[in-house]
DRENGULUM-576008 format. One record per residue (C-alpha): residue number from 0; residue in three letters; z, y, x negated. Coordinates in Angstrom, 2 decimals, always signed. Layout:
// residues N
<site i="NUM" aa="ALA" pz="Z" py="Y" px="X"/>
...
This chain:
// residues 119
<site i="0" aa="MET" pz="+25.42" py="-1.47" px="-22.12"/>
<site i="1" aa="GLU" pz="+24.93" py="-4.33" px="-19.80"/>
<site i="2" aa="LYS" pz="+22.97" py="-4.01" px="-16.44"/>
<site i="3" aa="SER" pz="+23.08" py="-6.38" px="-13.75"/>
<site i="4" aa="THR" pz="+19.82" py="-6.98" px="-12.10"/>
<site i="5" aa="PHE" pz="+21.09" py="-9.34" px="-9.27"/>
<site i="6" aa="ARG" pz="+21.57" py="-6.86" px="-6.24"/>
<site i="7" aa="PRO" pz="+24.51" py="-8.89" px="-4.61"/>
<site i="8" aa="ASP" pz="+26.58" py="-8.34" px="-7.77"/>
<site i="9" aa="GLN" pz="+26.14" py="-4.56" px="-7.50"/>
<site i="10" aa="THR" pz="+29.08" py="-2.86" px="-5.76"/>
<site i="11" aa="ALA" pz="+28.09" py="-1.85" px="-2.05"/>
<site i="12" aa="GLN" pz="+27.79" py="+2.12" px="-1.53"/>
<site i="13" aa="SER" pz="+30.51" py="+3.42" px="+0.60"/>
<site i="14" aa="VAL" pz="+28.37" py="+5.42" px="+2.90"/>
<site i="15" aa="ALA" pz="+24.97" py="+4.13" px="+4.24"/>
<site i="16" aa="MET" pz="+22.17" py="+6.52" px="+3.71"/>
<site i="17" aa="THR" pz="+21.09" py="+7.97" px="+7.13"/>
<site i="18" aa="GLY" pz="+17.45" py="+8.88" px="+8.15"/>
<site i="19" aa="SER" pz="+18.16" py="+12.44" px="+7.37"/>
<site i="20" aa="ASP" pz="+19.34" py="+11.66" px="+3.92"/>
<site i="21" aa="VAL" pz="+15.93" py="+9.67" px="+3.08"/>
<site i="22" aa="SER" pz="+13.90" py="+12.58" px="+4.57"/>
<site i="23" aa="THR" pz="+15.50" py="+14.87" px="+2.18"/>
<site i="24" aa="ILE" pz="+15.54" py="+12.40" px="-0.81"/>
<site i="25" aa="ILE" pz="+11.99" py="+11.12" px="-0.61"/>
<site i="26" aa="PRO" pz="+10.25" py="+14.61" px="-1.22"/>
<site i="27" aa="HIS" pz="+12.53" py="+15.21" px="-4.20"/>
<site i="28" aa="LEU" pz="+11.63" py="+11.70" px="-5.68"/>
<site i="29" aa="ILE" pz="+7.84" py="+12.34" px="-4.96"/>
<site i="30" aa="GLN" pz="+8.31" py="+15.67" px="-6.99"/>
<site i="31" aa="ASP" pz="+9.78" py="+13.69" px="-9.74"/>
<site i="32" aa="LEU" pz="+7.08" py="+11.29" px="-9.81"/>
<site i="33" aa="GLU" pz="+4.48" py="+13.85" px="-9.77"/>
<site i="34" aa="SER" pz="+6.14" py="+15.80" px="-12.51"/>
<site i="35" aa="ASP" pz="+4.83" py="+15.42" px="-16.27"/>
<site i="36" aa="ASN" pz="+8.35" py="+14.77" px="-17.46"/>
<site i="37" aa="LYS" pz="+8.41" py="+11.00" px="-17.87"/>
<site i="38" aa="ASN" pz="+12.07" py="+10.81" px="-18.06"/>
<site i="39" aa="LEU" pz="+12.08" py="+11.36" px="-14.42"/>
<site i="40" aa="HIS" pz="+9.69" py="+8.71" px="-13.30"/>
<site i="41" aa="ALA" pz="+11.54" py="+5.34" px="-13.80"/>
<site i="42" aa="PRO" pz="+14.97" py="+6.76" px="-12.10"/>
<site i="43" aa="ALA" pz="+12.86" py="+8.11" px="-9.18"/>
<site i="44" aa="LEU" pz="+11.07" py="+4.69" px="-8.64"/>
<site i="45" aa="ARG" pz="+14.17" py="+2.98" px="-8.98"/>
<site i="46" aa="GLN" pz="+15.66" py="+5.03" px="-6.25"/>
<site i="47" aa="LEU" pz="+12.57" py="+4.65" px="-4.20"/>
<site i="48" aa="LEU" pz="+12.84" py="+0.79" px="-4.30"/>
<site i="49" aa="GLU" pz="+16.46" py="+0.89" px="-3.27"/>
<site i="50" aa="ILE" pz="+15.49" py="+3.27" px="-0.40"/>
<site i="51" aa="ILE" pz="+12.54" py="+0.67" px="+0.61"/>
<site i="52" aa="LEU" pz="+14.83" py="-2.20" px="+0.44"/>
<site i="53" aa="ASP" pz="+17.34" py="-0.67" px="+2.55"/>
<site i="54" aa="ASN" pz="+15.26" py="+0.78" px="+5.44"/>
<site i="55" aa="LEU" pz="+13.53" py="-1.85" px="+7.63"/>
<site i="56" aa="GLU" pz="+11.19" py="+1.06" px="+9.04"/>
<site i="57" aa="ASN" pz="+9.68" py="+1.46" px="+5.42"/>
<site i="58" aa="LYS" pz="+6.13" py="+1.29" px="+7.08"/>
<site i="59" aa="ASP" pz="+6.74" py="+4.61" px="+8.47"/>
<site i="60" aa="LEU" pz="+8.18" py="+5.88" px="+5.31"/>
<site i="61" aa="VAL" pz="+5.16" py="+4.72" px="+3.48"/>
<site i="62" aa="LEU" pz="+2.47" py="+6.30" px="+5.87"/>
<site i="63" aa="LYS" pz="+4.71" py="+9.60" px="+6.41"/>
<site i="64" aa="TYR" pz="+5.08" py="+10.12" px="+2.69"/>
<site i="65" aa="LYS" pz="+1.68" py="+8.73" px="+1.61"/>
<site i="66" aa="LEU" pz="+3.56" py="+6.41" px="-1.11"/>
<site i="67" aa="MET" pz="+0.75" py="+4.08" px="-1.93"/>
<site i="68" aa="PRO" pz="-1.42" py="+6.31" px="-3.96"/>
<site i="69" aa="LEU" pz="+1.50" py="+7.76" px="-5.74"/>
<site i="70" aa="LEU" pz="+2.63" py="+4.26" px="-6.53"/>
<site i="71" aa="ASN" pz="-0.86" py="+3.21" px="-7.70"/>
<site i="72" aa="LYS" pz="-0.56" py="+6.24" px="-10.25"/>
<site i="73" aa="PHE" pz="+1.97" py="+3.91" px="-12.32"/>
<site i="74" aa="ALA" pz="+0.27" py="+0.73" px="-11.21"/>
<site i="75" aa="GLY" pz="-3.09" py="+1.63" px="-12.74"/>
<site i="76" aa="ASN" pz="-1.41" py="+2.10" px="-15.98"/>
<site i="77" aa="VAL" pz="-2.63" py="-0.77" px="-18.20"/>
<site i="78" aa="GLU" pz="+0.71" py="-0.63" px="-20.41"/>
<site i="79" aa="LYS" pz="+3.15" py="-2.99" px="-18.82"/>
<site i="80" aa="ASN" pz="+6.02" py="-0.53" px="-18.95"/>
<site i="81" aa="GLU" pz="+9.07" py="-0.01" px="-16.56"/>
<site i="82" aa="GLU" pz="+7.24" py="+2.37" px="-14.43"/>
<site i="83" aa="PHE" pz="+4.45" py="-0.45" px="-13.76"/>
<site i="84" aa="VAL" pz="+6.97" py="-2.91" px="-12.89"/>
<site i="85" aa="LEU" pz="+8.81" py="-1.02" px="-10.37"/>
<site i="86" aa="SER" pz="+5.77" py="+0.66" px="-8.87"/>
<site i="87" aa="THR" pz="+3.99" py="-2.72" px="-8.19"/>
<site i="88" aa="THR" pz="+7.35" py="-4.26" px="-7.10"/>
<site i="89" aa="ILE" pz="+7.71" py="-1.48" px="-4.36"/>
<site i="90" aa="SER" pz="+4.05" py="-2.28" px="-3.44"/>
<site i="91" aa="HIS" pz="+5.00" py="-5.64" px="-3.09"/>
<site i="92" aa="VAL" pz="+7.93" py="-5.18" px="-1.05"/>
<site i="93" aa="ILE" pz="+6.01" py="-2.86" px="+1.33"/>
<site i="94" aa="GLY" pz="+3.36" py="-5.52" px="+1.82"/>
<site i="95" aa="VAL" pz="+5.73" py="-8.43" px="+2.29"/>
<site i="96" aa="ARG" pz="+7.91" py="-6.45" px="+4.74"/>
<site i="97" aa="ASN" pz="+5.10" py="-4.99" px="+6.86"/>
<site i="98" aa="GLY" pz="+2.90" py="-8.18" px="+6.78"/>
<site i="99" aa="SER" pz="-0.68" py="-8.15" px="+8.13"/>
<site i="100" aa="ASP" pz="-0.25" py="-4.71" px="+9.68"/>
<site i="101" aa="ASP" pz="-0.76" py="-2.92" px="+6.44"/>
<site i="102" aa="LYS" pz="-3.52" py="-4.97" px="+4.98"/>
<site i="103" aa="MET" pz="-6.04" py="-1.99" px="+4.95"/>
<site i="104" aa="ILE" pz="-3.60" py="+0.37" px="+3.28"/>
<site i="105" aa="LEU" pz="-2.63" py="-2.25" px="+0.51"/>
<site i="106" aa="ALA" pz="-6.48" py="-3.16" px="+0.08"/>
<site i="107" aa="GLY" pz="-7.07" py="+0.45" px="-0.41"/>
<site i="108" aa="ALA" pz="-4.33" py="+0.83" px="-2.71"/>
<site i="109" aa="ALA" pz="-5.59" py="-2.19" px="-4.79"/>
<site i="110" aa="THR" pz="-9.03" py="-0.84" px="-5.09"/>
<site i="111" aa="GLU" pz="-7.80" py="+2.51" px="-6.27"/>
<site i="112" aa="SER" pz="-5.61" py="+0.86" px="-8.79"/>
<site i="113" aa="ILE" pz="-8.68" py="-1.13" px="-10.08"/>
<site i="114" aa="ILE" pz="-10.82" py="+1.63" px="-10.21"/>
<site i="115" aa="GLN" pz="-8.31" py="+3.68" px="-12.14"/>
<site i="116" aa="THR" pz="-8.04" py="+0.83" px="-14.64"/>
<site i="117" aa="ILE" pz="-11.70" py="+0.77" px="-15.16"/>
<site i="118" aa="PHE" pz="-12.08" py="+4.42" px="-15.66"/>
């Protein structure tokens, strides 16, 4: 099984995701991420990354759904697994896209992640 990690090579979705789709999908993704079933975490994080990349208003998504503490659950994991990579990538994209507006959110997220790692 071969996977392409270069986004432009992937086939384009025939229908763009609307705001209402995002508002119904994200709560389900959050449920999956909060679940004890680890098999749900990586697919949910992948889909969340796609949503963040495809929506320029992701700052509103981050604040509305309080994504940073949820992402820190995986970023604080010392093991370098797929969930760690995806969650830190999402956090990085959020930080880059939102520029200096979210420095306090990202600083709080980083602090929480460090505290989780220590304890």
